[in-house]
C-alpha positions, 0 to 999 in steps of 0.5 A: 516472476523468476527475475532474482538472477537480475537482482543486486546484493540488497534485494537477494539478501532481502529474500533471504531474509524474509525466508529465514523470517518466514521459516522462523515463524516471525509474525508482526502487526504494524500500528500507526507511526503515532503508536509505533513512536509511543510504544518505542518511547517505553523503557522496554523500546530502547534496545532490541532484544528479539527479531521483532524489535529489530525487524518490527519496531525498528529498534536498534540492537547491539551486535551478537543478536544476529549470527555473525554471518547473517550480520556481516552479509545484511550490513554489505548488503546495506540492510543493516546500519551503524546507529549511535554505535549499535546497529539498525535495520533499514527495513521492516517486515510486516505479517498480512494473513500468511505472507510477509512484506518487507517496507521501510523502516520507522520513521519513514522520513525519507522521501522515497519511503515504502509505507505499510500500515493500518491502511494496508490491512483495510485496503487488503480487506476491501480487495478480499471482499471484492473478490469474494463477491464477484466471480467474473474471469480476471484477465488483466488486473493493475495495482496503482501506485503498489507500494509493497505490492500488497494489492497485486500479490492479494489479486495474484493469489486469488486469481492465479490465471491473471495477468497483474501488473504493480505500477508506481513511479517510486524505484524503491517501491517497485524493487520491494514489490519484486521481492514480496512477490517473490516471497509469496511465491507468485509468478503472475505479477509484473512490475512496471514503472508508471505514473497512474496508467500513463505509461501501460496500455490496454484495458483491465478487469480489475483496477485497485489503488490505495494512494496517499491521501495526505497534504503533506508539507514535505511532499513525501510520495507515500503521503502526499496526495496533492492539492489543498487536502491531499485528494488530487492523486485519488481523482487522477486515479478515477479519471484514468481508471474509468476510461481503462476499464474493460466491459464488466471491469471494476475499480476498487479505491480505497482512499482518505478524505478531508471532511470540512464543515460537514461535507465530503469534497471528494465525494462532490468531485467524484460525481461528475466522473460518475455521472455516465449510465455505463458506470455503476457505483458504491461509496462508503466510509469505512472509518469515520475518523483516522490519523487525528493527530494530523489536524495539527498540521498546517492546512488541517485547520478547517479539517473536522476529521479524516475519513477513509472511504471505498469507491467501488465502480464497475463498468456495464458489461454482458449481464451488468445494469448501468444504473448509478448507485451511490451508498453511504453518501451523505 
């Protein structure tokens, strides 16, 4: 994907910054928002001293931490902004394997914020495991609601022959995905606007998604999954994806579920979609309890815990049985 000549100054500045951080050996593992907040509330979190403080922990810093030329370029590109008489980065950079990904700065309050965090790492591990266990050719793949483009980029690096689409309805996510793909030097990723799969054509050998799954009162796109407990978008993805799988193709969905009185309402809602003998599927909890602080949010009074789950559905094809298999279901 060699489209840099069409980019604006902000995107070019981000790509240049990413290459500089890579060359410097920069690494930062992004925690949950609550952990991020608590670490920054410590005394040492008040003022940035290093590039990890600036571009990882999103701490304000005094002029002089960056060279004058770099600071000027980043300010002119809108990457740095004034913050209480100091400067602050509008983006963060996070490490994943040997790659760097740019995403929104902390806190992610904006409606079009592009998120990266612990879910991203678990989602990546799920994709890696699927690719290691399945050797069928992948001619065409898509990452639905791509965010930073992690899913698309991981697939594109592992299957260089595949055409990989990264789709999202958030223009900010598509721009950052393009930067991240260029930084990862993958030429087989295409970035396109699409509401789930409505605006792209054809079948796919691999469909992956890590959609928002919270019921967010502010309805921020990266968090709000819709419905009473945030499962609406995940169900839409399943419904559309099953109709677009090529024979032998797979859907790999990573999402979260609000568990209520010992029940899994998402699994119950899924079952009608998966009754056809042409689909073999597995479903399991990857982590039984995440984002416990969200139980204090309005609407979560009946929720006992929020679990993250993996749904993998494979459409029958040559050499693939059509039986339905549920693993780890209550």
